[in-house]
N, C-alpha and C positions, 0 to 999 in steps of 0.2 A: 503493499501499499502506500505510492509514492507521498502520500500527504501525510501519511503519517508523522516523515519528518517534519511538518508545521504542529500537526494535532500535538503530538507527542510532548511538546515540550511547554504548549499551552495546557493540557490538563497533569503536566507530572509537578507542574507550578503550583496550580490550585487543591492537586492533593497532597503535596511536601507542607505540613503545620507547621506551627512556632510554635516553642515553648514561652515561658516567662521572660527569659533569657535570650530567645529572639533564635534560639537552637533549632534547628531543624528534627522535625517529630514525621518519620519514614511509615510508621505505622499503615495508615493509611493509601498514603502510596502503593507500599507494599503487597500491602493484601490483592488492589485491583492489580500489579505486574504478574502475581500468581493467580489470580483465575482469568487474565487474557492467556495465560501459558497453559492452564488447564484447555484456556474453552478452546487455545490453538489445538491440541493434541484431539481433545474430543471430536472435533471435524475430520478427524480423517479416520476415528473407526471406522469400520467397512458398516456398521448397523444406519451409518447417516451419508452412506453415495449415494442413495436416490429422496437427499430432503432436499435440493435444488435451492443449496446454504447459498448468501454473498460472504464468504471468507472477512472480507476488506472491514462487511459493514457488522460482522460479528466482533472481531478486534476493537474497533470504535468501541463499540457499546460496550466490551467488558474492561478494555480500559479507562472509560466515562459513568458505570454505573452506578457507582461510590460517591459522585462527586456532591447531591446532594446533605452527607455530613460535613465534606468541606465548609458548603456554602451555609448550613448553621452554625457552622463554631465561628465563621469572618461573621455571623447575625448576632453572636452570644448568646443562643440559644441554646449550645452545651458544650461544654468543656471538653477540652481535651482527651481526657482519658475517660470519658465516654462515649467515645466515638468505634462502634461494631460492640460497644454492650448489649448490644438489644438487636432485634430482628431491625433491616431498615424500611422504614416504612413505605408507603405509594406515595407521600407525600414529597417525601424524600428523589424518588424516582424521577418524584416529575420535575423537582429540581434542576435533578442531573439534565432528564428531558430537554427542558426550556434553556440551561444554560449550553445547550448541544444546538439549537436551533437559534441564538446568539450569538453565538460568538466563531461557530464554523459554517455558515452559511456561503462566506464565500471561501473555503480552503476545503472543502467535501463537495462530491455531488450531492443532487439534491435524492437523489432514487437514495444513494446510496447510506443520506445521514438521517433522511426519513426511516428507514430498514433498522436504521442502529438507533434511532430515537424510541421508535415501539420497542426495537427488541428490552432497552433499559423500563420502558414500562410496565412491558409487562413479566421481566424476570423476577416475578415474585411468586409467582405460579407458576407449578410442575410442568401444566400443559398448556402456554400461551401459547398464541395463534401460531408466532412466526415461530421456522428453528433457529432461528437466529436466539431468539427467543428463550426458547427449551432449554439450547445448550448453554444459554448464559445459566443459567437456573441448577443447571447442576455441576457445572461448574464454582457456581456459587457454593452449591449446598455439600458440592468435594471439598473445599477450601474450609470447611468451616468444622471438620471433622479429622483429627489423629490434636498430638502436641501444641498444635499452631490454637488450637481451640485453648488446653492450656494455658498457652501463654497468652492469651486473649481475655483470661478469668484472673491471672495473674496480676495483670495490668491492673484490673477494677475493683479486685481484692486489698490489691496495694493502695492504691489511691482509695479506698475507703478504711482504708485498717483493719482489717480481716486480716488473721495468721493464717498462716502456709497449715496449722492443721484444717480447715477448714475445708480448704483447694485440695485437699484430703477425701477427706466424708463425702463434702461434694459428688465426687468421681466415682468413691463406692457406692455412693447410694443410684447415680444413676444406671453404674450400671449394675446391679442390684437388681432393681425396676425396666433392665433391660430398654432404658432408653434408645441408647444407640444404635441397637439393633433395630427399634420400630423407624426408628429415624430413619438408616441405610433405607430400611425397605419402601418405606411410603416414599424418600425425597431422593432418591438415583437410580434414575432409569435405566441404563447400562450393568449389562453381567461387569464388564473392567473397572466400571466405577465404583459396584459392590466390594468385589473381593481388594481394590486399593482402598476402601474403607476400611475394611476388615482387620488389614492389615494394619491401616496407623491405629486401630482400636489396641489392638495388641501391643506398639509399639507406646501406646500410652499409659498400658499395664505396668508392663515393667518399671514406664519413671514413676511410677506413683509409689510400686512397691518399692525403689530404690530411695525416693524422696521420703518416704514413711520411714525406713530404715535410718535415713542419715537425719531425724530426730529422736532416736529413739536412743538416748544416753545409755540403757540399759546394757546395748551392745557393745559397748568397750569393757563391761564388766564380764559377758560371756567370752570375750578375745580373748579376755586375760586366762580363763578357767581352761580353755583350750588351747592353750600355748603350752607346749611340748615345756618338761622340765627339765631348768638348767647344765645345762654337763653331758 
């Protein structure tokens, strides 16, 4: 997409938030870039071969789909730490689509821009009308599963002054009630996505076990008891 050389810097500038000292906060930008990369890979799956997909519109939509968060942070509606702390609303999707229509009308061909903006508006639904919306929804849901979810929770818990033990107990409850298994079945349409999501869950399970062990001071006593006798 030749236009991305001009569109990319505009979107990335807005997606790069600033902290109180003027330093870059890349949380939202990196999320958007990951979703863009996932969407590109999803577009190459065999199941998508007959979807009449506009790949350039998909990439544009993926890069811009979360601009509503950045706009509302600028407006003072949210603090930085709240970004992506809850599902992105339809209002935020509309803000992103509106920014695209206003800022990119002279940069991107009209049909491509229309398809990309529509994909952003529809991407909260698994059954969006356009193929771009359906793939964007899949990429967005897939990015929310795994260790990146734990980092998102950690960011929020730190800002709210909540202890690490709550992060552990929250994940354990979700696994106990099979929250993530249901989400994979309900929100992901491709077998490849589901397989990757389950691998990511296993990674989180291992991480949470390691984190819980690191917070357990009694491990030191057990390590001392299990140490071989001197000499």
